[in-house]
C-alpha positions as CSV (number, residue, x, y, z in Angstrom):
1,X,9.1,7.7,31.3
2,X,12.8,7.9,31.6
3,X,14.8,6.7,28.6
4,X,15.9,3.1,28.7
5,X,18.1,3.3,25.7
6,X,21.8,4.1,25.9
7,X,24.7,6.0,24.3
8,X,24.4,4.7,20.7
9,X,20.8,5.7,20.5
10,X,21.6,9.1,21.9
11,X,24.3,9.6,19.3
12,X,21.9,8.6,16.5
13,X,19.5,11.2,17.8
14,X,22.2,13.8,18.0
15,X,24.0,13.1,14.7
16,X,21.5,11.7,12.3
17,X,18.0,12.8,13.1
18,X,16.7,15.2,10.4
19,X,13.4,13.9,8.8
20,X,11.0,13.9,11.7
21,X,10.0,10.4,10.9
22,X,10.7,8.3,14.0
23,X,10.9,4.6,14.6
24,X,7.9,4.8,17.0
25,X,5.7,5.8,14.0
26,X,5.9,2.2,12.8
27,X,4.5,-0.1,15.5
28,X,4.3,-3.0,13.1
29,X,8.1,-2.8,12.5
30,X,8.9,-2.5,16.3
31,X,6.8,-5.6,17.1
32,X,8.4,-7.5,14.3
33,X,11.9,-6.5,15.4
34,X,11.2,-7.4,19.0
35,X,9.8,-10.8,18.0
36,X,13.0,-11.3,16.0
37,X,15.2,-10.4,18.9
38,X,13.2,-12.8,21.1
39,X,13.8,-15.5,18.5
40,X,17.5,-14.8,18.3
41,X,17.8,-15.1,22.0
42,X,16.1,-18.5,22.0
43,X,18.2,-19.7,19.0
44,X,21.4,-18.5,20.9
45,X,20.4,-20.4,24.0
46,X,19.6,-23.6,21.9
47,X,23.1,-23.1,20.3
48,X,24.6,-23.1,23.8
49,X,25.9,-19.5,23.5
50,X,23.4,-17.8,25.8
51,X,22.4,-18.8,29.3
52,X,18.8,-19.7,30.0
53,X,18.6,-16.9,32.5
54,X,19.7,-14.3,30.0
55,X,17.5,-15.7,27.3
56,X,14.4,-15.6,29.4
57,X,15.2,-12.0,30.5
58,X,15.7,-10.9,26.9
59,X,12.5,-12.7,25.7
60,X,10.5,-11.2,28.6
61,X,11.8,-7.7,27.7
62,X,10.9,-8.2,24.0
63,X,7.3,-9.2,24.9
64,X,6.8,-6.3,27.4
65,X,8.3,-3.6,25.1
66,X,5.6,-4.2,22.5
67,X,3.2,-2.4,24.9
68,X,2.2,1.2,23.8
69,X,3.6,2.8,27.0
70,X,7.1,2.0,25.7
71,X,6.6,3.6,22.4
72,X,8.8,6.6,23.2
73,X,11.8,4.4,23.8
74,X,12.2,4.0,20.0
75,X,12.8,7.7,19.0
76,X,15.5,7.3,16.3
77,X,15.1,8.8,12.9
78,X,14.4,5.9,10.5
79,X,16.4,7.6,7.7
80,X,20.0,7.6,8.7
81,X,23.4,6.3,7.5
82,X,24.7,2.8,8.1
83,X,21.9,0.8,6.7
84,X,19.8,0.9,9.9
85,X,22.5,0.8,12.5
86,X,20.7,3.4,14.6
87,X,17.5,1.3,14.6
88,X,19.3,-2.0,15.5
89,X,21.3,-0.3,18.3
90,X,18.2,1.4,19.6
91,X,16.5,-2.0,19.9
92,X,19.5,-3.6,21.5
93,X,19.9,-0.9,24.1
94,X,16.3,-0.7,25.1
95,X,16.0,-4.5,25.4
96,X,19.2,-4.6,27.5
97,X,18.2,-1.6,29.6
98,X,14.8,-3.2,30.4
99,X,16.4,-6.3,31.8
100,X,17.5,-6.7,35.4
101,X,20.9,-4.9,35.8
102,X,22.1,-7.8,38.0
103,X,22.2,-10.0,34.9
104,X,24.7,-7.7,33.1
105,X,23.0,-8.2,29.8
106,X,25.1,-6.4,27.1
107,X,23.3,-4.8,24.1
108,X,25.8,-6.2,21.6
109,X,27.4,-9.2,23.2
110,X,24.1,-10.7,24.4
111,X,21.1,-9.1,22.7
112,X,22.8,-8.8,19.3
113,X,24.7,-12.1,19.5
114,X,25.2,-13.8,16.1
115,X,23.3,-10.9,14.3
116,X,24.1,-7.9,12.2
117,X,22.2,-4.8,11.5
118,X,21.7,-6.0,7.9
119,X,20.0,-9.3,8.5
120,X,18.0,-8.0,11.5
121,X,16.6,-5.0,9.7
122,X,16.0,-6.9,6.5
123,X,14.0,-9.7,8.3
124,X,12.1,-7.3,10.6
125,X,11.1,-5.3,7.6
126,X,9.8,-8.4,5.8
127,X,7.7,-9.5,8.8
128,X,6.2,-6.0,9.2
129,X,5.4,-5.7,5.5
130,X,3.6,-9.1,5.5
131,X,1.4,-8.0,8.4
132,X,0.7,-4.7,6.8
133,X,-0.3,-6.4,3.6
134,X,-2.7,-8.5,5.6
135,X,-4.4,-5.3,6.7
136,X,-4.4,-3.8,3.2
137,X,-5.8,-6.9,1.4
138,X,-9.1,-7.1,3.4
139,X,-9.5,-3.3,2.9
140,X,-9.1,-3.7,-0.9
141,X,-11.4,-6.8,-0.8
142,X,-14.1,-4.8,1.0
143,X,-13.8,-2.0,-1.6
144,X,-14.0,-4.5,-4.4
145,X,-17.1,-6.1,-2.9
146,X,-18.8,-2.7,-2.6
147,X,-17.9,-2.0,-6.3
148,X,-19.7,-5.3,-7.2
149,X,-22.8,-4.1,-5.3
150,X,-22.8,-0.9,-7.3
151,X,-22.3,-2.9,-10.5
152,X,-25.6,-4.7,-9.7
153,X,-27.4,-1.5,-8.7
154,X,-26.3,0.3,-11.9
155,X,-26.9,-2.6,-14.3
156,X,-30.4,-1.9,-15.6
157,X,-29.7,1.8,-16.5
158,X,-28.3,2.8,-19.9
159,X,-26.1,5.8,-20.5
160,X,-23.4,7.0,-22.9
161,X,-19.7,5.9,-22.8
162,X,-17.2,8.7,-23.4
163,X,-13.8,8.4,-25.1
164,X,-11.4,11.2,-25.6
165,X,-13.9,13.3,-23.7
166,X,-16.4,13.0,-26.5
167,X,-19.7,11.0,-26.7
168,X,-19.3,7.4,-27.7
169,X,-21.3,4.2,-27.5
170,X,-24.5,3.5,-25.6
171,X,-23.5,1.4,-22.6
172,X,-24.8,0.2,-19.3
173,X,-24.1,2.5,-16.3
174,X,-22.6,-0.5,-14.6
175,X,-19.7,-0.8,-17.2
176,X,-17.3,1.3,-15.2
177,X,-17.9,-0.8,-12.1
178,X,-17.3,-4.0,-14.1
179,X,-14.0,-2.7,-15.3
180,X,-12.9,-1.6,-11.8
181,X,-13.9,-4.9,-10.2
182,X,-11.8,-6.8,-12.7
183,X,-8.6,-4.8,-12.1
184,X,-9.1,-5.0,-8.3
185,X,-9.4,-8.8,-8.6
186,X,-6.0,-8.8,-10.3
187,X,-4.4,-6.6,-7.7
188,X,-5.7,-8.7,-4.9
189,X,-4.0,-11.8,-6.5
190,X,-0.8,-9.8,-6.9
191,X,-0.8,-8.6,-3.2
192,X,-1.4,-12.1,-1.9
193,X,1.5,-13.4,-4.1
194,X,3.7,-10.5,-2.8
195,X,3.0,-11.5,0.8
196,X,4.2,-15.0,0.1
197,X,7.3,-13.7,-1.6
198,X,8.2,-11.7,1.5
199,X,8.4,-14.9,3.6
200,X,11.9,-15.5,2.2
201,X,14.3,-13.8,4.7
202,X,18.0,-13.5,5.2
203,X,18.3,-13.9,9.0
204,X,21.5,-15.7,9.7
205,X,23.2,-14.2,6.7
206,X,24.8,-11.5,8.9
207,X,26.1,-8.5,6.9
208,X,26.5,-9.6,3.3
209,X,24.8,-13.0,3.2
210,X,27.8,-15.1,3.9
211,X,26.8,-15.9,7.5
212,X,30.3,-15.0,8.7
213,X,30.2,-14.1,12.4
214,X,27.2,-16.3,13.3
215,X,27.7,-19.8,14.6
216,X,26.5,-22.8,12.5
217,X,24.3,-24.0,15.4
218,X,22.6,-20.7,15.6
219,X,22.0,-20.5,11.9
220,X,20.5,-24.0,11.8
221,X,18.0,-23.0,14.4
222,X,17.0,-19.4,14.0
223,X,14.5,-19.6,11.1
224,X,12.5,-22.4,12.7
225,X,12.3,-20.5,16.0
226,X,11.3,-17.4,14.3
227,X,8.5,-19.2,12.5
228,X,7.1,-20.5,15.8
229,X,7.2,-17.0,17.4
230,X,5.7,-15.0,14.5
231,X,3.3,-17.6,13.2
232,X,4.5,-16.8,9.7
233,X,5.8,-19.4,7.2
234,X,9.2,-17.8,6.9
235,X,12.0,-19.6,5.1
236,X,15.7,-19.0,4.8
237,X,16.6,-17.6,1.4
238,X,18.6,-19.8,-0.9
239,X,20.2,-16.7,-2.5
240,X,21.7,-14.7,0.5
241,X,24.2,-12.7,-1.6
242,X,21.5,-11.6,-4.0
243,X,19.2,-10.6,-1.2
244,X,21.9,-8.5,0.5
245,X,22.8,-6.7,-2.8
246,X,19.4,-6.4,-4.6
247,X,16.2,-5.8,-2.6
248,X,14.3,-5.8,-5.8
249,X,11.3,-7.4,-4.2
250,X,10.7,-4.1,-2.4
251,X,10.7,-2.3,-5.7
252,X,8.2,-4.8,-7.2
253,X,5.9,-4.4,-4.2
254,X,6.2,-0.7,-4.4
255,X,5.2,-0.8,-8.1
256,X,2.2,-2.9,-7.1
257,X,1.2,-0.5,-4.4
258,X,1.6,2.5,-6.7
259,X,-0.3,0.7,-9.4
260,X,-3.2,0.0,-7.1
261,X,-3.2,3.6,-5.8
262,X,-3.2,4.8,-9.4
263,X,-6.3,2.6,-10.2
264,X,-8.1,4.0,-7.2
265,X,-7.0,7.6,-8.1
266,X,-8.3,7.1,-11.7
267,X,-11.7,6.0,-10.3
268,X,-11.7,9.0,-7.9
269,X,-11.1,11.3,-10.9
270,X,-14.0,9.6,-12.7
271,X,-16.3,10.2,-9.7
272,X,-15.3,13.9,-9.8
273,X,-16.2,14.2,-13.4
274,X,-19.4,12.0,-13.4
275,X,-20.8,13.9,-10.4
276,X,-19.8,17.3,-11.7
277,X,-22.6,19.9,-11.6
278,X,-25.2,19.9,-10.3
279,X,-26.5,22.0,-13.2
280,X,-23.6,22.6,-15.5
281,X,-21.7,19.3,-15.4
282,X,-22.4,15.7,-16.2
283,X,-24.2,14.9,-12.9
284,X,-24.8,11.2,-13.8
285,X,-23.5,10.1,-10.4
286,X,-24.5,11.6,-7.0
287,X,-21.9,11.6,-4.3
288,X,-22.8,11.7,-0.6
289,X,-22.4,15.0,1.2
290,X,-20.1,14.0,4.0
291,X,-19.3,17.5,5.2
292,X,-19.5,21.1,4.0
293,X,-18.0,21.3,0.5
294,X,-17.2,24.9,0.6
295,X,-16.9,27.7,3.1
296,X,-18.1,30.2,0.5
297,X,-20.8,28.4,-1.6
298,X,-23.9,27.4,0.4
299,X,-25.1,23.9,-0.3
300,X,-22.1,23.0,-2.5
301,X,-21.2,19.3,-2.4
302,X,-17.5,19.1,-3.4
303,X,-15.9,15.7,-4.1
304,X,-13.7,15.9,-1.0
305,X,-13.3,12.2,-0.5
306,X,-12.2,11.4,-4.1
307,X,-9.8,14.3,-3.8
308,X,-8.4,12.7,-0.7
309,X,-7.8,9.5,-2.6
310,X,-6.1,11.4,-5.4
311,X,-3.7,13.1,-3.0
312,X,-2.9,9.7,-1.4
313,X,-1.8,8.5,-4.8
314,X,0.3,11.5,-5.4
315,X,2.1,11.0,-2.0
316,X,2.6,7.3,-2.8
317,X,4.1,8.2,-6.2
318,X,6.8,10.3,-4.6
319,X,7.9,7.6,-2.3
320,X,7.7,5.0,-5.1
321,X,10.1,7.1,-7.1
322,X,12.7,7.1,-4.3
323,X,12.3,3.4,-3.8
324,X,13.0,2.7,-7.4
325,X,16.1,4.9,-7.4
326,X,17.4,3.3,-4.3
327,X,17.7,-0.1,-5.9
328,X,20.4,1.1,-8.2
329,X,22.3,2.8,-5.4
330,X,23.3,-0.4,-3.6
331,X,27.0,-0.4,-4.2
332,X,29.0,-3.6,-4.1
333,X,28.1,-6.3,-1.6
334,X,25.3,-4.5,0.4
335,X,22.4,-2.2,-0.4
336,X,22.5,0.1,2.6
337,X,19.4,1.9,1.4
338,X,17.1,-1.1,1.9
339,X,15.8,0.3,5.2
340,X,15.0,3.6,3.5
341,X,13.1,1.7,0.8
342,X,11.3,-0.3,3.4
343,X,10.1,2.5,5.6
344,X,8.9,4.5,2.6
345,X,7.0,1.4,1.5
346,X,5.5,0.9,4.9
347,X,4.4,4.5,4.9
348,X,2.7,3.9,1.5
349,X,1.0,0.9,2.9
350,X,-0.2,2.8,5.9
351,X,-1.6,5.6,3.7
352,X,-3.3,3.3,1.2
353,X,-4.9,1.0,3.8
354,X,-6.5,4.0,5.5
355,X,-7.4,5.9,2.3
356,X,-9.1,2.9,0.6
357,X,-11.2,2.4,3.7
358,X,-12.2,6.0,4.0
359,X,-12.9,6.1,0.2
360,X,-15.3,3.1,0.5
361,X,-17.1,4.2,3.7
362,X,-17.5,7.9,2.9
363,X,-18.0,7.9,-0.9
364,X,-18.4,4.6,-2.7
365,X,-21.1,3.2,-0.4
366,X,-23.3,6.3,-0.8
367,X,-22.7,6.7,-4.5
368,X,-26.0,6.8,-6.5
369,X,-27.1,7.1,-10.1
370,X,-29.0,10.1,-11.5
371,X,-31.1,7.8,-13.7
372,X,-32.9,10.6,-15.5
373,X,-29.7,12.1,-16.7
374,X,-28.3,8.7,-17.7
375,X,-31.3,7.9,-19.8
376,X,-31.1,11.3,-21.5
377,X,-27.4,10.8,-22.3
378,X,-28.0,7.3,-23.6
379,X,-30.0,8.7,-26.5
380,X,-27.5,11.4,-27.4
381,X,-26.6,11.9,-31.1
382,X,-23.3,10.0,-31.4
383,X,-24.7,6.7,-30.0
384,X,-27.6,7.0,-32.4
385,X,-25.2,7.5,-35.4
386,X,-23.3,4.4,-34.3
387,X,-26.6,2.4,-34.2
388,X,-27.3,3.4,-37.8
389,X,-23.7,2.8,-39.0
390,X,-24.4,-0.7,-40.2
391,X,-27.3,0.5,-42.3
392,X,-25.7,3.6,-43.9
393,X,-22.0,3.0,-43.5
394,X,-19.4,5.2,-41.9
395,X,-18.6,7.4,-45.0
396,X,-22.2,8.1,-45.8
397,X,-23.1,9.1,-42.2
398,X,-20.0,11.3,-42.0
399,X,-21.0,13.1,-45.2
400,X,-24.6,13.6,-43.9
401,X,-23.3,15.2,-40.7
402,X,-20.9,17.4,-42.6
403,X,-23.6,18.5,-45.0
404,X,-26.6,18.9,-42.6
405,X,-25.0,19.2,-39.2
406,X,-25.2,16.7,-36.3
407,X,-28.5,18.0,-34.9
408,X,-30.3,17.7,-38.1
409,X,-29.0,14.3,-38.9
410,X,-29.9,13.0,-35.4
411,X,-33.4,14.4,-35.7
412,X,-33.8,12.6,-39.1
413,X,-32.5,9.3,-37.6
414,X,-34.8,9.5,-34.6
415,X,-37.7,10.0,-36.9
416,X,-36.6,7.0,-39.0
417,X,-36.2,4.9,-35.9
418,X,-39.6,5.8,-34.6
419,X,-41.1,4.9,-37.9
420,X,-39.4,1.5,-37.9
421,X,-40.6,0.8,-34.4
422,X,-44.2,1.6,-35.4
């Protein structure tokens, strides 16, 4: 398909494309931005600043351009100077270029009427993030529900807990699932709250939140029109200057996403350890063999899916670091790095949504207990010492182990326990 975009998009491609990360890699953002441009056109018509004919043409273009065949019309690098100017101009030019030339629709005077790059990109970003969270939340919920199923499956089997990589208390094999389920419940609540927080937008605030350059009639109308078009409960922010200068809600959401990824990565590491073996490791858990684990060792079942999850967390951590740094770089009245923060955050959401689903489907659902090993470990020496601590006391047991050795003391205590049971 021939390019519909114009000179400003071409200049962005020529002067500021370096990362290889293109706008067309983020369909949720493109859809959000096109819905926003549609809403702006309707609001401008209601304000008496755009003819019905031009509004209908712009709206029709926005609806049509969401189709996959127009994906290549949005090729700009998402990381560029100007706080997203290349993205906004790409959108304006493609929409104008799609309309009937006889209407003489101008990309700035008509499509971008009463708008700035700052409030357009900010609002489109919020809409896209809300929708991406609505994809992540069910994926996490499904993972959490599968964890609960495993908790029930593992409940009747005892094993040994390990602290500091040493044997500890006797515990149900379900304990790790119980802990994971609890933290996932908290993160689900956090993500739902974050989705509500993102409903506060700065459309109509133009560049710095003052609203200068946008008519009062347009500003009164735009948020309500946008709610109707997107179906989201969007509200105009009461703190426009703060929003323009401090996109700290993105850093908070990034922290939440990184925290959730870290929880899943921790669990993935535990799976690697608990399934280690099969003869020289712990081998308390059995992971499904989803594909060849090694090109060298026949029959080897490597924890490839947990390792995928760990790598996902590492990639998320690098983006999270940049997002945190970018908050402090917003000089004076506008943080021009908000778009960079947003696209890195969207990439993290894409990664995590996909990874948590693959982790559940290809590892967690097929995870099983090695009950024989668990039962053996449940009666290891240290748990037995703990069981006798109330009778003998910590100091006396420590002295016995120091004098006779752990093996001898455990043998003695087992004999004593057997005698008591008889």
